[in-house]
Backbone and ligand atoms as CSV (ligand in chain L), in Angstrom:
chain,resi,resn,atom,element,x,y,z
A,1,MET,N,N,0.843,-1.181,-0.012
A,1,MET,CA,C,0.006,0.023,0.056
A,1,MET,C,C,0.888,1.192,-0.041
A,2,LEU,N,N,0.505,2.192,-0.782
A,2,LEU,CA,C,1.284,3.411,-0.945
A,2,LEU,C,C,0.980,4.363,0.213
A,3,HIS,N,N,1.937,4.956,0.644
A,3,HIS,CA,C,1.759,5.939,1.731
A,3,HIS,C,C,1.266,7.205,1.098
A,4,SER,N,N,0.090,7.620,1.572
A,4,SER,CA,C,-0.491,8.837,0.987
A,4,SER,C,C,0.055,10.135,1.706
A,5,ARG,N,N,0.447,11.066,0.897
A,5,ARG,CA,C,0.949,12.321,1.485
A,5,ARG,C,C,-0.233,13.304,1.719
A,6,LYS,N,N,-0.168,13.780,2.861
A,6,LYS,CA,C,-1.188,14.880,3.195
A,6,LYS,C,C,-0.597,16.176,2.897
A,7,ALA,N,N,-1.464,17.122,2.785
A,7,ALA,CA,C,-0.926,18.477,2.519
A,7,ALA,C,C,0.012,18.985,3.609
A,8,ASP,N,N,-0.404,18.627,4.791
A,8,ASP,CA,C,0.424,19.179,5.881
A,8,ASP,C,C,1.736,18.342,6.081
A,9,ASP,N,N,2.177,17.516,5.173
A,9,ASP,CA,C,3.335,16.826,5.165
A,9,ASP,C,C,4.463,17.796,4.548
A,10,SER,N,N,4.064,18.781,3.901
A,10,SER,CA,C,4.999,19.655,3.215
A,10,SER,C,C,5.817,20.412,4.361
A,11,PRO,N,N,7.100,20.782,3.931
A,11,PRO,CA,C,7.870,21.438,4.985
A,11,PRO,C,C,7.363,22.751,5.319
A,12,THR,N,N,7.542,23.120,6.565
A,12,THR,CA,C,7.171,24.436,7.028
A,12,THR,C,C,7.911,25.529,6.287
A,13,PRO,N,N,7.472,26.733,6.168
A,13,PRO,CA,C,8.290,27.745,5.447
A,13,PRO,C,C,9.677,27.953,5.987
A,14,ALA,N,N,9.852,27.833,7.358
A,14,ALA,CA,C,11.205,27.992,7.885
A,14,ALA,C,C,12.174,26.917,7.402
A,15,VAL,N,N,11.734,25.688,7.463
A,15,VAL,CA,C,12.529,24.559,7.035
A,15,VAL,C,C,12.811,24.652,5.506
A,16,TYR,N,N,11.803,25.051,4.779
A,16,TYR,CA,C,12.018,25.221,3.337
A,16,TYR,C,C,13.055,26.295,2.993
A,17,PHE,N,N,12.958,27.385,3.811
A,17,PHE,CA,C,13.922,28.513,3.646
A,17,PHE,C,C,15.374,28.029,3.981
A,18,LEU,N,N,15.500,27.176,4.936
A,18,LEU,CA,C,16.770,26.775,5.259
A,18,LEU,C,C,17.286,25.722,4.218
A,19,MET,N,N,16.482,25.011,3.684
A,19,MET,CA,C,16.854,24.062,2.557
A,19,MET,C,C,17.360,24.962,1.274
A,20,HIS,N,N,16.774,26.011,1.045
A,20,HIS,CA,C,17.169,26.980,0.007
A,20,HIS,C,C,18.546,27.435,0.339
A,21,GLU,N,N,18.836,27.783,1.455
A,21,GLU,CA,C,20.218,28.283,1.945
A,21,GLU,C,C,21.211,27.145,1.825
A,22,MET,N,N,20.828,25.988,2.231
A,22,MET,CA,C,21.678,24.749,2.237
A,22,MET,C,C,22.129,24.486,0.879
A,23,SER,N,N,21.214,24.493,-0.086
A,23,SER,CA,C,21.650,24.156,-1.475
A,23,SER,C,C,22.651,25.261,-1.951
A,24,ILE,N,N,22.394,26.506,-1.676
A,24,ILE,CA,C,23.251,27.649,-2.069
A,24,ILE,C,C,24.634,27.409,-1.421
A,25,VAL,N,N,24.700,27.117,-0.217
A,25,VAL,CA,C,25.989,27.000,0.479
A,25,VAL,C,C,26.781,25.781,-0.140
A,26,GLN,N,N,25.895,24.617,-0.529
A,26,GLN,CA,C,26.691,23.475,-1.101
A,26,GLN,C,C,27.320,23.886,-2.426
A,27,SER,N,N,26.604,24.638,-3.191
A,27,SER,CA,C,27.281,24.929,-4.428
A,27,SER,C,C,28.358,25.950,-4.261
A,28,LEU,N,N,28.262,26.763,-3.348
A,28,LEU,CA,C,29.348,27.775,-2.973
A,28,LEU,C,C,30.577,27.076,-2.530
A,29,ILE,N,N,30.292,26.066,-1.639
A,29,ILE,CA,C,31.536,25.327,-1.152
A,29,ILE,C,C,32.274,24.544,-2.293
A,30,GLU,N,N,31.476,24.071,-3.280
A,30,GLU,CA,C,32.105,23.438,-4.464
A,30,GLU,C,C,33.181,24.457,-5.159
A,31,ILE,N,N,32.539,25.670,-5.352
A,31,ILE,CA,C,33.408,26.719,-6.060
A,31,ILE,C,C,34.610,27.042,-5.192
A,32,ILE,N,N,34.471,27.196,-3.869
A,32,ILE,CA,C,35.523,27.511,-2.923
A,32,ILE,C,C,36.586,26.445,-3.090
A,33,LYS,N,N,36.156,25.181,-2.983
A,33,LYS,CA,C,37.045,24.015,-3.034
A,33,LYS,C,C,37.858,24.032,-4.246
A,34,GLU,N,N,37.226,24.215,-5.361
A,34,GLU,CA,C,37.914,24.270,-6.728
A,34,GLU,C,C,38.986,25.411,-6.741
A,35,GLU,N,N,38.680,26.559,-6.145
A,35,GLU,CA,C,39.555,27.613,-6.021
A,35,GLU,C,C,40.738,27.330,-5.097
A,36,MET,N,N,40.408,26.598,-4.065
A,36,MET,CA,C,41.502,26.179,-3.090
A,36,MET,C,C,42.461,25.207,-3.760
A,37,ALA,N,N,41.935,24.327,-4.535
A,37,ALA,CA,C,42.669,23.301,-5.207
A,37,ALA,C,C,43.658,23.930,-6.234
A,38,LYS,N,N,43.178,24.997,-6.940
A,38,LYS,CA,C,43.913,25.661,-7.864
A,38,LYS,C,C,45.230,26.339,-7.224
A,39,ASN,N,N,44.943,26.841,-6.030
A,39,ASN,CA,C,45.961,27.606,-5.271
A,39,ASN,C,C,46.776,26.619,-4.359
A,40,ALA,N,N,46.481,25.397,-4.335
A,40,ALA,CA,C,47.122,24.389,-3.483
A,40,ALA,C,C,46.892,24.807,-2.012
A,41,ALA,N,N,45.790,25.338,-1.596
A,41,ALA,CA,C,45.629,25.842,-0.268
A,41,ALA,C,C,45.067,24.726,0.648
A,42,VAL,N,N,45.438,24.810,1.837
A,42,VAL,CA,C,45.019,23.745,2.846
A,42,VAL,C,C,43.986,24.149,3.784
A,43,LYS,N,N,43.830,25.517,3.937
A,43,LYS,CA,C,42.860,26.000,4.965
A,43,LYS,C,C,42.194,27.333,4.380
A,44,LEU,N,N,40.900,27.403,4.574
A,44,LEU,CA,C,40.205,28.601,4.222
A,44,LEU,C,C,40.140,29.516,5.327
A,45,ARG,N,N,40.576,30.783,5.135
A,45,ARG,CA,C,40.393,31.779,6.224
A,45,ARG,C,C,39.113,32.582,6.114
A,46,SER,N,N,38.787,33.035,4.927
A,46,SER,CA,C,37.573,33.752,4.784
A,46,SER,C,C,37.117,33.780,3.313
A,47,ALA,N,N,35.880,33.976,3.111
A,47,ALA,CA,C,35.338,34.091,1.742
A,47,ALA,C,C,34.407,35.405,1.739
A,48,ARG,N,N,34.581,36.185,0.622
A,48,ARG,CA,C,33.834,37.366,0.571
A,48,ARG,C,C,32.692,37.090,-0.509
A,49,LEU,N,N,31.506,37.470,-0.170
A,49,LEU,CA,C,30.352,37.236,-1.052
A,49,LEU,C,C,29.636,38.524,-1.301
A,50,GLN,N,N,29.031,38.598,-2.467
A,50,GLN,CA,C,28.117,39.727,-2.751
A,50,GLN,C,C,26.718,39.192,-2.847
A,51,ILE,N,N,25.870,39.753,-2.046
A,51,ILE,CA,C,24.534,39.243,-1.964
A,51,ILE,C,C,23.547,40.358,-2.326
A,52,GLY,N,N,22.804,40.130,-3.332
A,52,GLY,CA,C,21.727,41.085,-3.704
A,52,GLY,C,C,20.647,41.240,-2.680
A,53,GLN,N,N,20.142,42.460,-2.583
A,53,GLN,CA,C,19.088,42.619,-1.659
A,53,GLN,C,C,17.840,41.832,-1.981
A,54,MET,N,N,17.663,41.510,-3.307
A,54,MET,CA,C,16.503,40.821,-3.731
A,54,MET,C,C,16.758,39.360,-4.007
A,55,SER,N,N,17.876,38.817,-3.505
A,55,SER,CA,C,18.231,37.411,-3.803
A,55,SER,C,C,17.456,36.487,-2.930
A,56,ALA,N,N,16.753,36.932,-2.010
A,56,ALA,CA,C,16.003,36.092,-1.001
A,56,ALA,C,C,17.012,35.284,-0.080
A,57,ILE,N,N,18.189,35.782,0.028
A,57,ILE,CA,C,19.188,35.113,0.947
A,57,ILE,C,C,19.236,35.743,2.194
A,58,VAL,N,N,19.134,34.969,3.284
A,58,VAL,CA,C,19.149,35.514,4.675
A,58,VAL,C,C,20.635,35.360,5.170
A,59,PRO,N,N,21.458,36.349,5.360
A,59,PRO,CA,C,22.810,36.242,5.695
A,59,PRO,C,C,23.040,35.307,6.940
A,60,ASP,N,N,22.227,35.464,7.908
A,60,ASP,CA,C,22.402,34.616,9.165
A,60,ASP,C,C,22.147,33.132,8.816
A,61,ALA,N,N,21.178,32.851,8.056
A,61,ALA,CA,C,20.894,31.455,7.616
A,61,ALA,C,C,22.061,30.925,6.888
A,62,LEU,N,N,22.627,31.749,5.957
A,62,LEU,CA,C,23.711,31.336,5.153
A,62,LEU,C,C,24.942,31.092,5.925
A,63,ASP,N,N,25.183,31.868,6.874
A,63,ASP,CA,C,26.323,31.713,7.867
A,63,ASP,C,C,26.106,30.440,8.662
A,64,PHE,N,N,24.956,30.202,9.157
A,64,PHE,CA,C,24.601,29.031,9.906
A,64,PHE,C,C,24.816,27.717,9.113
A,65,CYS,N,N,24.260,27.732,7.890
A,65,CYS,CA,C,24.434,26.596,6.969
A,65,CYS,C,C,25.899,26.371,6.666
A,66,PHE,N,N,26.642,27.380,6.426
A,66,PHE,CA,C,28.014,27.277,6.146
A,66,PHE,C,C,28.867,26.600,7.296
A,67,SER,N,N,28.575,27.042,8.436
A,67,SER,CA,C,29.295,26.371,9.591
A,67,SER,C,C,28.917,24.953,9.832
A,68,VAL,N,N,27.623,24.639,9.513
A,68,VAL,CA,C,27.210,23.275,9.706
A,68,VAL,C,C,27.886,22.399,8.680
A,69,ILE,N,N,27.829,22.764,7.416
A,69,ILE,CA,C,28.355,21.928,6.374
A,69,ILE,C,C,29.845,21.764,6.374
A,70,THR,N,N,30.603,22.874,6.794
A,70,THR,CA,C,32.047,22.850,6.717
A,70,THR,C,C,32.630,22.224,7.999
A,71,GLU,N,N,31.852,21.852,8.924
A,71,GLU,CA,C,32.444,21.234,10.222
A,71,GLU,C,C,33.266,20.034,9.945
A,72,GLY,N,N,34.506,20.077,10.389
A,72,GLY,CA,C,35.360,18.946,10.187
A,72,GLY,C,C,36.032,18.877,8.880
A,73,THR,N,N,35.950,19.961,8.020
A,73,THR,CA,C,36.568,19.984,6.724
A,73,THR,C,C,37.696,21.209,6.830
A,74,GLU,N,N,38.372,21.235,5.680
A,74,GLU,CA,C,39.419,22.287,5.657
A,74,GLU,C,C,38.728,23.706,5.517
A,75,LEU,N,N,37.476,23.761,5.448
A,75,LEU,CA,C,36.832,25.107,5.386
A,75,LEU,C,C,36.324,25.484,6.783
A,76,GLU,N,N,36.379,24.589,7.755
A,76,GLU,CA,C,35.943,24.904,9.124
A,76,GLU,C,C,36.543,26.182,9.688
A,77,GLY,N,N,35.626,26.897,10.279
A,77,GLY,CA,C,36.034,28.116,11.002
A,77,GLY,C,C,36.343,29.313,10.143
A,78,ALA,N,N,36.080,29.158,8.871
A,78,ALA,CA,C,36.323,30.310,7.958
A,78,ALA,C,C,35.240,31.333,8.091
A,79,GLU,N,N,35.674,32.606,7.898
A,79,GLU,CA,C,34.701,33.704,8.092
A,79,GLU,C,C,34.053,34.114,6.772
A,80,LEU,N,N,32.734,34.184,6.815
A,80,LEU,CA,C,31.963,34.521,5.607
A,80,LEU,C,C,31.790,36.048,5.638
A,81,ILE,N,N,32.353,36.822,4.725
A,81,ILE,CA,C,32.143,38.243,4.712
A,81,ILE,C,C,31.053,38.495,3.699
A,82,MET,N,N,29.902,39.073,4.040
A,82,MET,CA,C,28.887,39.268,3.071
A,82,MET,C,C,28.534,40.690,2.846
A,83,ASP,N,N,28.811,41.172,1.605
A,83,ASP,CA,C,28.450,42.531,1.182
A,83,ASP,C,C,27.006,42.435,0.570
A,84,MET,N,N,26.221,43.294,1.090
A,84,MET,CA,C,24.862,43.336,0.534
A,84,MET,C,C,24.868,44.383,-0.602
A,85,VAL,N,N,24.345,44.030,-1.706
A,85,VAL,CA,C,24.254,44.777,-2.954
A,85,VAL,C,C,22.840,45.421,-2.984
A,86,PRO,N,N,22.825,46.841,-2.966
A,86,PRO,CA,C,21.550,47.410,-3.039
A,86,PRO,C,C,20.738,47.192,-4.397
A,87,LEU,N,N,19.565,47.377,-4.302
A,87,LEU,CA,C,18.657,47.119,-5.527
A,87,LEU,C,C,18.680,48.406,-6.359
A,88,LYS,N,N,19.123,48.228,-7.540
A,88,LYS,CA,C,19.227,49.313,-8.516
A,88,LYS,C,C,18.300,49.112,-9.704
A,89,GLY,N,N,17.669,50.177,-10.121
A,89,GLY,CA,C,16.719,50.088,-11.318
A,89,GLY,C,C,16.976,51.056,-12.369
A,90,VAL,N,N,16.543,50.789,-13.514
A,90,VAL,CA,C,16.528,51.863,-14.627
A,90,VAL,C,C,15.049,51.965,-15.054
A,91,CYS,N,N,14.843,53.215,-15.445
A,91,CYS,CA,C,13.472,53.475,-15.946
A,91,CYS,C,C,13.397,53.240,-17.359
A,92,ARG,N,N,12.303,52.593,-17.814
A,92,ARG,CA,C,12.257,52.135,-19.276
A,92,ARG,C,C,11.698,53.406,-20.025
A,93,LYS,N,N,11.197,54.378,-19.392
A,93,LYS,CA,C,10.637,55.511,-20.106
A,93,LYS,C,C,11.716,56.578,-20.355
A,94,CYS,N,N,12.463,56.936,-19.276
A,94,CYS,CA,C,13.371,58.048,-19.413
A,94,CYS,C,C,14.873,57.589,-19.281
A,95,ALA,N,N,15.058,56.312,-19.013
A,95,ALA,CA,C,16.383,55.661,-18.900
A,95,ALA,C,C,17.346,56.177,-17.740
A,96,SER,N,N,16.680,56.796,-16.735
A,96,SER,CA,C,17.495,57.264,-15.606
A,96,SER,C,C,17.686,55.988,-14.636
A,97,GLU,N,N,18.883,55.986,-14.071
A,97,GLU,CA,C,19.161,54.905,-13.160
A,97,GLU,C,C,19.119,55.415,-11.652
A,98,PHE,N,N,18.653,54.550,-10.785
A,98,PHE,CA,C,18.482,55.006,-9.457
A,98,PHE,C,C,18.445,53.839,-8.405
A,99,ASP,N,N,18.593,54.089,-7.180
A,99,ASP,CA,C,18.500,53.114,-6.194
A,99,ASP,C,C,17.078,52.837,-5.817
A,100,ILE,N,N,16.630,51.602,-5.807
A,100,ILE,CA,C,15.259,51.333,-5.386
A,100,ILE,C,C,15.204,51.217,-3.875
A,101,VAL,N,N,14.565,52.163,-3.162
A,101,VAL,CA,C,14.429,52.167,-1.783
A,101,VAL,C,C,13.099,51.585,-1.339
A,102,GLU,N,N,13.103,50.689,-0.366
A,102,GLU,CA,C,11.911,50.127,0.201
A,102,GLU,C,C,10.912,49.651,-0.871
A,103,TYR,N,N,11.530,49.021,-1.892
A,103,TYR,CA,C,10.703,48.414,-2.944
A,103,TYR,C,C,9.776,49.323,-3.664
A,104,ALA,N,N,10.136,50.592,-3.708
A,104,ALA,CA,C,9.271,51.588,-4.474
A,104,ALA,C,C,9.699,51.528,-5.885
A,105,PHE,N,N,8.866,50.853,-6.686
A,105,PHE,CA,C,9.237,50.724,-8.193
A,105,PHE,C,C,8.721,51.857,-8.934
A,106,THR,N,N,9.164,53.038,-8.660
A,106,THR,CA,C,8.632,54.280,-9.361
A,106,THR,C,C,9.869,55.051,-9.621
A,107,CYS,N,N,9.913,55.605,-10.954
A,107,CYS,CA,C,11.058,56.428,-11.316
A,107,CYS,C,C,11.049,57.788,-10.619
A,108,PRO,N,N,12.065,58.152,-9.915
A,108,PRO,CA,C,12.080,59.407,-9.214
A,108,PRO,C,C,12.163,60.536,-10.146
A,109,THR,N,N,12.596,60.324,-11.443
A,109,THR,CA,C,12.724,61.402,-12.395
A,109,THR,C,C,11.401,61.766,-13.139
A,110,CYS,N,N,10.757,60.789,-13.718
A,110,CYS,CA,C,9.496,61.028,-14.498
A,110,CYS,C,C,8.309,60.399,-13.985
A,111,GLY,N,N,8.452,59.634,-12.762
A,111,GLY,CA,C,7.238,59.051,-12.124
A,111,GLY,C,C,6.848,57.794,-12.864
A,112,GLY,N,N,7.520,57.247,-13.819
A,112,GLY,CA,C,7.147,56.113,-14.537
A,112,GLY,C,C,7.258,54.852,-13.715
A,113,SER,N,N,6.450,53.872,-13.959
A,113,SER,CA,C,6.365,52.687,-13.166
A,113,SER,C,C,6.969,51.404,-13.925
A,114,GLU,N,N,7.501,51.665,-15.092
A,114,GLU,CA,C,8.109,50.496,-15.806
A,114,GLU,C,C,9.506,50.454,-15.525
A,115,ILE,N,N,9.984,49.827,-14.443
A,115,ILE,CA,C,11.357,49.738,-13.971
A,115,ILE,C,C,11.909,48.386,-14.186
A,116,GLU,N,N,13.139,48.461,-14.686
A,116,GLU,CA,C,13.844,47.208,-14.925
A,116,GLU,C,C,15.000,47.160,-13.777
A,117,THR,N,N,15.137,46.003,-13.157
A,117,THR,CA,C,16.210,45.962,-12.094
A,117,THR,C,C,17.508,45.693,-12.665
A,118,LEU,N,N,18.599,46.442,-12.292
A,118,LEU,CA,C,19.812,46.178,-12.812
A,118,LEU,C,C,20.792,45.387,-11.832
A,119,SER,N,N,20.563,45.446,-10.662
A,119,SER,CA,C,21.295,44.650,-9.674
A,119,SER,C,C,20.452,44.417,-8.427
A,120,GLY,N,N,20.943,43.529,-7.598
A,120,GLY,CA,C,20.157,43.208,-6.380
A,120,GLY,C,C,19.681,41.775,-6.298
A,121,HIS,N,N,19.906,40.989,-7.405
A,121,HIS,CA,C,19.470,39.567,-7.501
A,121,HIS,C,C,20.749,38.690,-7.390
A,122,GLU,N,N,21.851,39.273,-7.345
A,122,GLU,CA,C,23.120,38.286,-7.450
A,122,GLU,C,C,23.576,37.653,-6.174
A,123,LEU,N,N,24.241,36.603,-6.405
A,123,LEU,CA,C,24.981,35.976,-5.379
A,123,LEU,C,C,26.303,35.675,-5.991
A,124,ALA,N,N,27.405,36.359,-5.545
A,124,ALA,CA,C,28.704,36.033,-6.088
A,124,ALA,C,C,29.717,35.907,-5.137
A,125,LEU,N,N,30.752,34.956,-5.495
A,125,LEU,CA,C,31.909,34.823,-4.696
A,125,LEU,C,C,32.929,35.806,-5.171
A,126,ILE,N,N,33.417,36.672,-4.422
A,126,ILE,CA,C,34.327,37.799,-4.775
A,126,ILE,C,C,35.779,37.292,-4.695
A,127,GLU,N,N,36.103,36.966,-3.411
A,127,GLU,CA,C,37.485,36.551,-3.169
A,127,GLU,C,C,37.556,35.483,-1.966
A,128,ILE,N,N,38.608,34.788,-1.990
A,128,ILE,CA,C,38.795,33.905,-0.854
A,128,ILE,C,C,40.220,34.186,-0.288
A,129,GLU,N,N,40.316,34.050,0.997
A,129,GLU,CA,C,41.655,34.156,1.629
A,129,GLU,C,C,42.017,32.775,2.237
A,130,VAL,N,N,43.137,32.230,1.784
A,130,VAL,CA,C,43.546,30.884,2.178
A,130,VAL,C,C,44.966,30.833,2.858
A,131,GLU,N,N,45.288,29.633,3.385
A,131,GLU,CA,C,46.523,29.460,3.906
A,131,GLU,C,C,47.280,28.355,3.207
L,1,ZN,ZN,ZN,11.736,57.770,-15.613
């Protein structure tokens, strides 16, 4: 007999969110390990990341996942330095560029509402410090 899944079997939002961070950290670690191998590094001191305001990444959760996954590895104890990238937009009507503050998607120059985002969605590894 098949086990039937009820709707309330789905992960709670908090768990789901942590899973999101976990998978991000796992791919991040892959990249860091590759970089370390290229540099014949034995220990990671720190890694600097750029995190877009709109990337739906919670820095604390990322930090937590990182320390859990790297425990007992050559990455253990490394510091994650996270630079938040503000949300920037460009107006499709008058082409002016501006910072989007508090998710107000309105052009401060012409008042237009057709805004394209330029930055704020990224997650990038900028540099690593190794031993
Ligand atoms: Zn405009």
